[in-house]
Structures are given as structure tokens and as C-alpha cells.
PDB file with SEQRES, HELIX, SHEET and CRYST1 records, atoms N, CA, C and O in Angstrom:
SEQRES   1 A   51  UNK UNK UNK UNK UNK UNK UNK UNK UNK UNK UNK UNK UNK          
SEQRES   2 A   51  UNK UNK UNK UNK UNK UNK UNK UNK UNK UNK UNK UNK UNK          
SEQRES   3 A   51  UNK UNK UNK UNK UNK UNK UNK UNK UNK UNK UNK UNK UNK          
SEQRES   4 A   51  UNK UNK UNK UNK UNK UNK UNK UNK UNK UNK UNK UNK              
HELIX    1 AA1 UNK A   12  UNK A   25  1                                  14    
HELIX    2 AA2 UNK A   29  UNK A   49  1                                  21    
CRYST1    1.000    1.000    1.000  90.00  90.00  90.00 P 1           1          
ATOM      1  N   UNK A   1      75.673 121.675 150.070  1.00  0.00           N  
ATOM      2  CA  UNK A   1      75.416 122.794 149.219  1.00  0.00           C  
ATOM      3  C   UNK A   1      74.474 122.342 148.074  1.00  0.00           C  
ATOM      4  O   UNK A   1      74.690 121.298 147.458  1.00  0.00           O  
ATOM      5  N   UNK A   2      73.471 123.117 147.817  1.00  0.00           N  
ATOM      6  CA  UNK A   2      72.554 122.733 146.697  1.00  0.00           C  
ATOM      7  C   UNK A   2      73.099 123.151 145.397  1.00  0.00           C  
ATOM      8  O   UNK A   2      73.600 124.271 145.294  1.00  0.00           O  
ATOM      9  N   UNK A   3      73.044 122.314 144.357  1.00  0.00           N  
ATOM     10  CA  UNK A   3      73.509 122.721 143.074  1.00  0.00           C  
ATOM     11  C   UNK A   3      72.382 123.361 142.290  1.00  0.00           C  
ATOM     12  O   UNK A   3      71.232 122.923 142.335  1.00  0.00           O  
ATOM     13  N   UNK A   4      72.742 124.395 141.581  1.00  0.00           N  
ATOM     14  CA  UNK A   4      71.736 125.158 140.727  1.00  0.00           C  
ATOM     15  C   UNK A   4      72.372 125.171 139.290  1.00  0.00           C  
ATOM     16  O   UNK A   4      73.564 125.384 139.068  1.00  0.00           O  
ATOM     17  N   UNK A   5      71.491 124.934 138.429  1.00  0.00           N  
ATOM     18  CA  UNK A   5      71.905 124.971 136.988  1.00  0.00           C  
ATOM     19  C   UNK A   5      71.697 126.404 136.497  1.00  0.00           C  
ATOM     20  O   UNK A   5      70.636 126.993 136.701  1.00  0.00           O  
ATOM     21  N   UNK A   6      72.729 126.956 135.847  1.00  0.00           N  
ATOM     22  CA  UNK A   6      72.700 128.389 135.441  1.00  0.00           C  
ATOM     23  C   UNK A   6      73.402 128.455 134.071  1.00  0.00           C  
ATOM     24  O   UNK A   6      74.368 127.741 133.803  1.00  0.00           O  
ATOM     25  N   UNK A   7      72.879 129.330 133.236  1.00  0.00           N  
ATOM     26  CA  UNK A   7      73.491 129.627 131.917  1.00  0.00           C  
ATOM     27  C   UNK A   7      74.006 131.051 131.974  1.00  0.00           C  
ATOM     28  O   UNK A   7      73.333 131.965 132.448  1.00  0.00           O  
ATOM     29  N   UNK A   8      75.192 131.203 131.488  1.00  0.00           N  
ATOM     30  CA  UNK A   8      75.803 132.515 131.452  1.00  0.00           C  
ATOM     31  C   UNK A   8      76.298 132.754 130.049  1.00  0.00           C  
ATOM     32  O   UNK A   8      77.049 131.941 129.509  1.00  0.00           O  
ATOM     33  N   UNK A   9      75.891 133.856 129.446  1.00  0.00           N  
ATOM     34  CA  UNK A   9      76.295 134.226 128.106  1.00  0.00           C  
ATOM     35  C   UNK A   9      77.357 135.374 128.233  1.00  0.00           C  
ATOM     36  O   UNK A   9      77.173 136.383 128.914  1.00  0.00           O  
ATOM     37  N   UNK A  10      78.430 135.124 127.540  1.00  0.00           N  
ATOM     38  CA  UNK A  10      79.508 136.140 127.533  1.00  0.00           C  
ATOM     39  C   UNK A  10      79.592 136.819 126.236  1.00  0.00           C  
ATOM     40  O   UNK A  10      79.390 136.209 125.186  1.00  0.00           O  
ATOM     41  N   UNK A  11      79.899 138.130 126.285  1.00  0.00           N  
ATOM     42  CA  UNK A  11      80.182 138.791 124.991  1.00  0.00           C  
ATOM     43  C   UNK A  11      81.418 138.145 124.429  1.00  0.00           C  
ATOM     44  O   UNK A  11      82.190 137.564 125.192  1.00  0.00           O  
ATOM     45  N   UNK A  12      81.660 138.215 123.078  1.00  0.00           N  
ATOM     46  CA  UNK A  12      82.789 137.529 122.523  1.00  0.00           C  
ATOM     47  C   UNK A  12      84.164 137.960 123.101  1.00  0.00           C  
ATOM     48  O   UNK A  12      85.043 137.111 123.247  1.00  0.00           O  
ATOM     49  N   UNK A  13      84.362 139.199 123.419  1.00  0.00           N  
ATOM     50  CA  UNK A  13      85.671 139.691 123.923  1.00  0.00           C  
ATOM     51  C   UNK A  13      85.905 139.083 125.336  1.00  0.00           C  
ATOM     52  O   UNK A  13      87.012 138.636 125.637  1.00  0.00           O  
ATOM     53  N   UNK A  14      84.895 139.070 126.166  1.00  0.00           N  
ATOM     54  CA  UNK A  14      84.996 138.489 127.502  1.00  0.00           C  
ATOM     55  C   UNK A  14      85.164 137.016 127.430  1.00  0.00           C  
ATOM     56  O   UNK A  14      85.916 136.455 128.227  1.00  0.00           O  
ATOM     57  N   UNK A  15      84.499 136.342 126.508  1.00  0.00           N  
ATOM     58  CA  UNK A  15      84.591 134.886 126.317  1.00  0.00           C  
ATOM     59  C   UNK A  15      86.056 134.514 125.977  1.00  0.00           C  
ATOM     60  O   UNK A  15      86.614 133.553 126.506  1.00  0.00           O  
ATOM     61  N   UNK A  16      86.631 135.294 125.101  1.00  0.00           N  
ATOM     62  CA  UNK A  16      88.075 135.020 124.660  1.00  0.00           C  
ATOM     63  C   UNK A  16      88.966 135.203 125.902  1.00  0.00           C  
ATOM     64  O   UNK A  16      89.844 134.391 126.196  1.00  0.00           O  
ATOM     65  N   UNK A  17      88.701 136.295 126.608  1.00  0.00           N  
ATOM     66  CA  UNK A  17      89.545 136.560 127.835  1.00  0.00           C  
ATOM     67  C   UNK A  17      89.454 135.404 128.809  1.00  0.00           C  
ATOM     68  O   UNK A  17      90.475 134.951 129.328  1.00  0.00           O  
ATOM     69  N   UNK A  18      88.198 134.899 129.077  1.00  0.00           N  
ATOM     70  CA  UNK A  18      88.040 133.834 130.015  1.00  0.00           C  
ATOM     71  C   UNK A  18      88.653 132.591 129.538  1.00  0.00           C  
ATOM     72  O   UNK A  18      89.220 131.848 130.340  1.00  0.00           O  
ATOM     73  N   UNK A  19      88.576 132.290 128.198  1.00  0.00           N  
ATOM     74  CA  UNK A  19      89.187 131.153 127.663  1.00  0.00           C  
ATOM     75  C   UNK A  19      90.711 131.158 127.795  1.00  0.00           C  
ATOM     76  O   UNK A  19      91.313 130.127 128.095  1.00  0.00           O  
ATOM     77  N   UNK A  20      91.334 132.320 127.571  1.00  0.00           N  
ATOM     78  CA  UNK A  20      92.742 132.434 127.691  1.00  0.00           C  
ATOM     79  C   UNK A  20      93.178 132.210 129.183  1.00  0.00           C  
ATOM     80  O   UNK A  20      94.173 131.528 129.432  1.00  0.00           O  
ATOM     81  N   UNK A  21      92.452 132.768 130.136  1.00  0.00           N  
ATOM     82  CA  UNK A  21      92.781 132.562 131.509  1.00  0.00           C  
ATOM     83  C   UNK A  21      92.619 131.071 131.903  1.00  0.00           C  
ATOM     84  O   UNK A  21      93.453 130.516 132.618  1.00  0.00           O  
ATOM     85  N   UNK A  22      91.554 130.455 131.432  1.00  0.00           N  
ATOM     86  CA  UNK A  22      91.365 129.000 131.681  1.00  0.00           C  
ATOM     87  C   UNK A  22      92.502 128.170 131.148  1.00  0.00           C  
ATOM     88  O   UNK A  22      92.944 127.228 131.806  1.00  0.00           O  
ATOM     89  N   UNK A  23      92.984 128.499 129.970  1.00  0.00           N  
ATOM     90  CA  UNK A  23      94.138 127.709 129.396  1.00  0.00           C  
ATOM     91  C   UNK A  23      95.358 127.888 130.209  1.00  0.00           C  
ATOM     92  O   UNK A  23      96.070 126.925 130.492  1.00  0.00           O  
ATOM     93  N   UNK A  24      95.634 129.148 130.610  1.00  0.00           N  
ATOM     94  CA  UNK A  24      96.825 129.445 131.484  1.00  0.00           C  
ATOM     95  C   UNK A  24      96.769 128.729 132.783  1.00  0.00           C  
ATOM     96  O   UNK A  24      97.778 128.180 133.225  1.00  0.00           O  
ATOM     97  N   UNK A  25      95.589 128.708 133.440  1.00  0.00           N  
ATOM     98  CA  UNK A  25      95.410 128.117 134.780  1.00  0.00           C  
ATOM     99  C   UNK A  25      95.156 126.601 134.710  1.00  0.00           C  
ATOM    100  O   UNK A  25      95.292 125.919 135.726  1.00  0.00           O  
ATOM    101  N   UNK A  26      94.798 126.073 133.565  1.00  0.00           N  
ATOM    102  CA  UNK A  26      94.448 124.674 133.475  1.00  0.00           C  
ATOM    103  C   UNK A  26      93.115 124.310 134.062  1.00  0.00           C  
ATOM    104  O   UNK A  26      92.884 123.167 134.458  1.00  0.00           O  
ATOM    105  N   UNK A  27      92.219 125.309 134.118  1.00  0.00           N  
ATOM    106  CA  UNK A  27      90.862 125.183 134.624  1.00  0.00           C  
ATOM    107  C   UNK A  27      89.872 125.286 133.471  1.00  0.00           C  
ATOM    108  O   UNK A  27      90.206 125.651 132.344  1.00  0.00           O  
ATOM    109  N   UNK A  28      88.592 124.931 133.831  1.00  0.00           N  
ATOM    110  CA  UNK A  28      87.576 125.123 132.800  1.00  0.00           C  
ATOM    111  C   UNK A  28      87.037 126.572 132.903  1.00  0.00           C  
ATOM    112  O   UNK A  28      87.251 127.285 133.883  1.00  0.00           O  
ATOM    113  N   UNK A  29      86.308 126.961 131.797  1.00  0.00           N  
ATOM    114  CA  UNK A  29      85.731 128.319 131.791  1.00  0.00           C  
ATOM    115  C   UNK A  29      84.750 128.448 132.925  1.00  0.00           C  
ATOM    116  O   UNK A  29      84.725 129.488 133.582  1.00  0.00           O  
ATOM    117  N   UNK A  30      83.921 127.421 133.194  1.00  0.00           N  
ATOM    118  CA  UNK A  30      82.948 127.411 134.233  1.00  0.00           C  
ATOM    119  C   UNK A  30      83.598 127.648 135.580  1.00  0.00           C  
ATOM    120  O   UNK A  30      83.074 128.404 136.398  1.00  0.00           O  
ATOM    121  N   UNK A  31      84.753 126.999 135.824  1.00  0.00           N  
ATOM    122  CA  UNK A  31      85.445 127.048 137.135  1.00  0.00           C  
ATOM    123  C   UNK A  31      85.929 128.556 137.299  1.00  0.00           C  
ATOM    124  O   UNK A  31      85.800 129.132 138.379  1.00  0.00           O  
ATOM    125  N   UNK A  32      86.461 129.140 136.245  1.00  0.00           N  
ATOM    126  CA  UNK A  32      87.001 130.540 136.309  1.00  0.00           C  
ATOM    127  C   UNK A  32      85.799 131.513 136.629  1.00  0.00           C  
ATOM    128  O   UNK A  32      85.940 132.449 137.416  1.00  0.00           O  
ATOM    129  N   UNK A  33      84.638 131.252 135.995  1.00  0.00           N  
ATOM    130  CA  UNK A  33      83.495 132.132 136.247  1.00  0.00           C  
ATOM    131  C   UNK A  33      82.943 131.950 137.692  1.00  0.00           C  
ATOM    132  O   UNK A  33      82.588 132.922 138.359  1.00  0.00           O  
ATOM    133  N   UNK A  34      82.881 130.669 138.151  1.00  0.00           N  
ATOM    134  CA  UNK A  34      82.438 130.483 139.492  1.00  0.00           C  
ATOM    135  C   UNK A  34      83.421 131.110 140.482  1.00  0.00           C  
ATOM    136  O   UNK A  34      82.983 131.776 141.420  1.00  0.00           O  
ATOM    137  N   UNK A  35      84.690 130.927 140.315  1.00  0.00           N  
ATOM    138  CA  UNK A  35      85.670 131.590 141.185  1.00  0.00           C  
ATOM    139  C   UNK A  35      85.509 133.083 141.238  1.00  0.00           C  
ATOM    140  O   UNK A  35      85.579 133.664 142.321  1.00  0.00           O  
ATOM    141  N   UNK A  36      85.288 133.749 140.077  1.00  0.00           N  
ATOM    142  CA  UNK A  36      85.074 135.155 139.983  1.00  0.00           C  
ATOM    143  C   UNK A  36      83.853 135.566 140.774  1.00  0.00           C  
ATOM    144  O   UNK A  36      83.866 136.592 141.454  1.00  0.00           O  
ATOM    145  N   UNK A  37      82.758 134.744 140.689  1.00  0.00           N  
ATOM    146  CA  UNK A  37      81.524 135.045 141.386  1.00  0.00           C  
ATOM    147  C   UNK A  37      81.761 135.031 142.891  1.00  0.00           C  
ATOM    148  O   UNK A  37      81.318 135.931 143.604  1.00  0.00           O  
ATOM    149  N   UNK A  38      82.466 133.998 143.373  1.00  0.00           N  
ATOM    150  CA  UNK A  38      82.793 133.936 144.809  1.00  0.00           C  
ATOM    151  C   UNK A  38      83.626 135.112 145.269  1.00  0.00           C  
ATOM    152  O   UNK A  38      83.406 135.662 146.348  1.00  0.00           O  
ATOM    153  N   UNK A  39      84.582 135.490 144.442  1.00  0.00           N  
ATOM    154  CA  UNK A  39      85.418 136.642 144.836  1.00  0.00           C  
ATOM    155  C   UNK A  39      84.560 137.933 144.948  1.00  0.00           C  
ATOM    156  O   UNK A  39      84.747 138.750 145.849  1.00  0.00           O  
ATOM    157  N   UNK A  40      83.628 138.072 144.006  1.00  0.00           N  
ATOM    158  CA  UNK A  40      82.707 139.177 144.007  1.00  0.00           C  
ATOM    159  C   UNK A  40      81.849 139.223 145.272  1.00  0.00           C  
ATOM    160  O   UNK A  40      81.670 140.282 145.873  1.00  0.00           O  
ATOM    161  N   UNK A  41      81.325 138.069 145.664  1.00  0.00           N  
ATOM    162  CA  UNK A  41      80.481 137.913 146.821  1.00  0.00           C  
ATOM    163  C   UNK A  41      81.300 138.317 148.092  1.00  0.00           C  
ATOM    164  O   UNK A  41      80.829 139.059 148.954  1.00  0.00           O  
ATOM    165  N   UNK A  42      82.475 137.817 148.147  1.00  0.00           N  
ATOM    166  CA  UNK A  42      83.392 138.124 149.337  1.00  0.00           C  
ATOM    167  C   UNK A  42      83.643 139.622 149.419  1.00  0.00           C  
ATOM    168  O   UNK A  42      83.617 140.182 150.514  1.00  0.00           O  
ATOM    169  N   UNK A  43      83.894 140.309 148.258  1.00  0.00           N  
ATOM    170  CA  UNK A  43      84.062 141.755 148.259  1.00  0.00           C  
ATOM    171  C   UNK A  43      82.866 142.466 148.785  1.00  0.00           C  
ATOM    172  O   UNK A  43      82.981 143.401 149.577  1.00  0.00           O  
ATOM    173  N   UNK A  44      81.689 142.022 148.340  1.00  0.00           N  
ATOM    174  CA  UNK A  44      80.439 142.653 148.819  1.00  0.00           C  
ATOM    175  C   UNK A  44      80.249 142.494 150.299  1.00  0.00           C  
ATOM    176  O   UNK A  44      79.835 143.433 150.978  1.00  0.00           O  
ATOM    177  N   UNK A  45      80.557 141.267 150.838  1.00  0.00           N  
ATOM    178  CA  UNK A  45      80.448 141.010 152.217  1.00  0.00           C  
ATOM    179  C   UNK A  45      81.329 141.942 153.038  1.00  0.00           C  
ATOM    180  O   UNK A  45      80.913 142.518 154.043  1.00  0.00           O  
ATOM    181  N   UNK A  46      82.639 142.070 152.534  1.00  0.00           N  
ATOM    182  CA  UNK A  46      83.553 142.966 153.250  1.00  0.00           C  
ATOM    183  C   UNK A  46      83.078 144.406 153.305  1.00  0.00           C  
ATOM    184  O   UNK A  46      83.199 145.093 154.319  1.00  0.00           O  
ATOM    185  N   UNK A  47      82.538 144.832 152.182  1.00  0.00           N  
ATOM    186  CA  UNK A  47      82.048 146.217 152.002  1.00  0.00           C  
ATOM    187  C   UNK A  47      80.881 146.440 152.989  1.00  0.00           C  
ATOM    188  O   UNK A  47      80.809 147.480 153.644  1.00  0.00           O  
ATOM    189  N   UNK A  48      79.986 145.468 153.086  1.00  0.00           N  
ATOM    190  CA  UNK A  48      78.766 145.576 153.954  1.00  0.00           C  
ATOM    191  C   UNK A  48      79.209 145.512 155.377  1.00  0.00           C  
ATOM    192  O   UNK A  48      78.642 146.238 156.194  1.00  0.00           O  
ATOM    193  N   UNK A  49      80.178 144.704 155.755  1.00  0.00           N  
ATOM    194  CA  UNK A  49      80.642 144.642 157.148  1.00  0.00           C  
ATOM    195  C   UNK A  49      81.440 145.852 157.590  1.00  0.00           C  
ATOM    196  O   UNK A  49      81.536 146.135 158.784  1.00  0.00           O  
ATOM    197  N   UNK A  50      81.996 146.547 156.658  1.00  0.00           N  
ATOM    198  CA  UNK A  50      82.767 147.752 157.035  1.00  0.00           C  
ATOM    199  C   UNK A  50      81.951 148.979 157.191  1.00  0.00           C  
ATOM    200  O   UNK A  50      82.463 150.036 157.562  1.00  0.00           O  
ATOM    201  N   UNK A  51      80.646 148.854 156.905  1.00  0.00           N  
ATOM    202  CA  UNK A  51      79.800 150.057 157.021  1.00  0.00           C  
ATOM    203  C   UNK A  51      79.405 150.320 158.385  1.00  0.00           C  
ATOM    204  O   UNK A  51      78.695 151.291 158.647  1.00  0.00           O  
TER     205      UNK A  51                                                      
END                                                                             
């Protein structure tokens, strides 16, 4: 898999939310965001395949 450098800016409220989840799960903020992106991609795939 090719690595791509990406910058994501979060609004303050979302940033705080992601930080709290990261602390609870013991993961980094980046890891939480990447996981969320993968979940979003999987949902899109399912929606496209069900059409």
C-alpha cells in the first residue's frame, strides 16, 4: 500500500471529540480519523453494491 501524506484540519468541537475518543481507546487522533475514513469508504461500497 502506498503511503500518502495528508493534513486534516478539525473544527475545535470535533477536535475535542476525537481527542476524547482517542484517550478512551488508547489510540492516536490520526488512527481514529483513518479508521473513520475506512468505515465511510466501506459504507459507500455497500451502498453502491446494493443499487
